[in-house]
C-alpha positions, 0 to 999 in steps of 0.5 A, spaced: 518 465 489 513 461 486 509 463 492 511 471 490 509 469 482 503 466 484 500 472 488 503 478 483 499 474 478 493 474 483 495 482 484 495 483 477 489 480 475 485 483 480 487 490 478 487 489 471 479 486 472 477 492 476 481 497 471 478 494 465 470 493 469 471 500 470 472 502 462 467 496 461 461 499 466 461 506 463 461 504 456 455 500 457 452 506 461 453 510 454 450 505 450 457 503 447 457 496 445 463 492 448 465 486 443 470 483 448 472 484 456 478 479 456 482 477 463 489 476 460 492 476 453 493 470 449 490 464 447 482 463 450 482 458 455 475 459 457 469 464 454 462 466 454 457 470 450 452 474 453 445 476 450 448 483 449 454 482 444 460 482 449 464 476 450 468 475 457 474 471 455 479 468 460 486 468 456 492 464 458 497 470 460 495 473 466 498 479 466 493 484 464 487 485 460 483 489 455 476 491 453 475 491 446 469 496 443 466 497 437 469 502 433 468 505 426 475 507 426 477 500 426 472 497 421 466 498 417 459 499 420 453 498 418 448 504 419 445 500 425 451 499 429 454 506 428 449 509 434 452 504 438 460 505 436 465 508 441 467 513 436 461 516 434 459 517 442 459 525 444 466 527 446 464 528 454 462 521 454 468 518 450 472 521 456 468 519 462 469 511 458 477 513 458 477 516 465 473 510 467 478 505 468 483 509 473 477 512 477 476 504 478 483 503 481 482 509 486 475 506 488 478 499 489 483 502 494 478 506 498 474 500 498 480 496 501 482 501 506 474 502 508 475 494 510 481 495 513 478 500 518 472 496 519 476 491 521 481 495 525 488 497 525 493 497 530 495 504 533 500 506 538 503 513 540 508 515 535 514 517 540 521 519 539 526 516 543 531 520 541 535 524 535 541 523 531 546 528 531 548 532 524 540 530 521 535 535 519 531 532 526 537 535 531 536 542 528 530 543 532 531 540 539 526 535 539 525 533 546 525 525 548 518 522 548 516 527 544 509 524 540 509 526 532 502 528 530 503 531 523 508 532 518 506 537 513 500 537 515 499 529 514 495 526 520 501 521 523 498 514 526 504 510 525 511 510 523 509 508 516 505 514 516 512 518 518 516 514 513 511 516 507 510 523 508 518 525 509 518 521 502 513 526 499 517 531 501 524 530 499 527 535 495 523 541 498 526 547 502 522 545 508 517 540 512 513 543 518 512 537 524 507 538 529 508 534 535 506 534 543 510 534 549 507 532 556 508 535 562 506 533 569 501 539 568 499 539 561 501 536 554 503 542 549 502 541 541 508 544 538 509 546 530 517 547 528 519 548 521 525 544 519 530 546 514 530 540 508 533 544 503 540 539 503 537 533 505 538 527 501 538 519 502 537 513 497 532 510 498 534 504 496 539 503 501 537 508 507 530 509 511 527 516 511 526 516 518 533 515 520 537 519 515 531 525 517 534 523 525 529 520 528 530 514 532 523 511 534 521 509 541 519 502 541 512 499 542 512 498 549 511 491 552 508 489 559 509 482 562 502 481 562 498 476 559 493 478 554 491 473 550 492 465 550 492 460 544 487 455 545 490 448 546 497 451 546 502 450 551 500 456 555 493 454 556 496 447 558 500 450 563 494 453 566 496 461 564 490 465 564 489 472 561 491 477 566 497 474 569 503 478 571 509 474 569 514 475 575 520 471 574 522 464 570 526 459 572 528 463 578 530 469 573 527 475 574 523 478 568 526 484 565 523 484 558 519 480 553 525 479 548 529 475 554 523 471 556 521 470 548 528 467 547 528 463 553 521 460 550 525 459 544 530 454 547 524 449 548 526 448 555 521 447 561 520 453 564 518 454 572 514 460 571 512 465 577 506 469 576 502 475 580 494 473 579 489 477 583 494 479 588 497 472 589 503 469 586 502 462 583 508 457 580 506 454 574 510 449 569 511 451 562 512 446 557 513 449 550 511 446 544 517 444 539 516 446 531 519 443 526 525 448 526 526 446 533 524 452 536 520 452 542 513 456 542 508 457 548 502 461 545 501 467 549 501 474 547 503 480 552 500 486 553 502 493 550 500 500 549 498 498 542 490 498 541 486 496 536 482 501 533 475 500 529 471 504 525 464 505 524 461 504 517 460 511 515 466 513 519 471 507 516 468 509 509 471 517 510 477 514 513 478 509 507 477 515 502 481 520 506 487 514 506 486 514 498 486 521 497 493 521 501 496 515 497 494 518 491 498 525 493 504 521 495 504 517 489 503 523 484 509 526 489 513 520 488 512 521 480 513 528 481 520 527 484 522 522 479 521 526 473 525 532 476 531 528 479 530 528 486 529 521 485 534 517 480 531 512 474 535 507 478 529 507 483 524 505 478 521 499 480 517 493 475 514 486 476 520 482 479 520 487 485 512 488 485 512 480 485 518 480 491 513 485 495 507 482 494 510 475 497 513 479 502 507 483 505 503 477 504 507 473 509 506 478 514 499 477 513 492 478 510 492 486 512 499 488 510 497 485 503 491 489 503 495 495 504 499 493 499 494 491 494 490 498 495 497 502 494 499 499 488 492 500 485 492 507 487 499 507 483 496 503 477 491 509 477 496 514 477 500 512 472 494 510 467 493 518 468 500 520 466 499 524 459 503 518 454 500 515 448 498 508 449 495 510 457 488 513 458 492 519 460 495 519 453 487 518 450 484 524 454 489 529 451 487 526 444 480 528 446 482 535 449 486 536 442 479 534 439 475 539 443 480 545 442 481 544 434 474 542 433 475 535 430 480 529 432 487 528 430 488 524 423 488 517 423 496 517 421 498 523 427 494 518 432 498 512 430 504 515 430 503 518 437 501 511 439 508 509 436 512 514 440 508 512 446 509 504 446 517 506 445 517 511 451 513 505 455 518 499 452 524 504 454 521 505 462 519 498 462 526 496 460 529 501 465 525 498 471 526 491 468 533 492 469 533 495 476 530 489 478 535 484 475 540 488 479 536 488 486 536 480 485 
């Protein structure tokens, strides 16, 4: 829980800081004086005032932040200060300042995805082992080993893509699938339309993939050593990259799971490996971990490959992934509003904290995916036309454009109170759902 809490604070701090920096940056471009840029709420822990007049503050409660701009609606201004006040700027400038926060979150997501693609992503064929009877997938007679390429024109590179794509179409009448079928002489691309008008599932308890009817084909693992950890038991035993495992303790190798289970027993293993067309016998003594399990420090080969993208290609992929994630997030929000997804699936800070801890435990790259996804979600939610959110401020500016003047301060205050009440209700539901999930 402490690990999850720490990562939650780090995640929120990063996302809110970037969001507020978007407001700050465009405000300064438009000549608005920013009085305070606060990371967190409550009592000041540290502050510094710049020559521009902006005070940078680190506050005690790291669960948000704000940018306070000079504004004539909150206090009397001297004549010399009026030109640098937010409320005296042109309407398009005020709209740009408000819009900049969510845009900053989308830019952050694109940069994170860009970094992931530059580092390299693991990909392998998304093949179907079989389909489950009486499911949408079973209605189109998908052949064994069919390789999914697109779901509703969403490019498929992993089963996670399949899951997100299927969740985005829940509630629609049909979905299109594009898949490859290989024969001895050719590979054919086939497009099929599947009726999903009666397809429903509980997103909390069920998988979109299995309820749709797909049983994924597992990653193909080969008994060929692809990597050896330095100073590990495998290196000390004399194993080399490229060695093919034939048997262990006079038992023929059948699959990696059984071999791995034998290593975990922490007993010595007599290995027979094929090396350059010759059989070699080795003695492997697993290293015993604190939990009593053995570890060898070797990795098998598989049909997965790490695909690295170039500088500009990675940038394009990062933008493409951000657009896709935004579409899926907007679609999920629409499903929530229309009742396709019930309010019981609304999540709050506790669930986010748990997810942050879980993804980080899987490694740095999964956490980056999570951070980018939450950044997009924050950007989308802030554009919801609800008073107190950036989207609500944009609606007020639109009303000002249509009327030719701003709504009265009393009207705006009432709208903000209504917006605050609605946000509290939504947060209350989300927290209630979080507690039920504990």
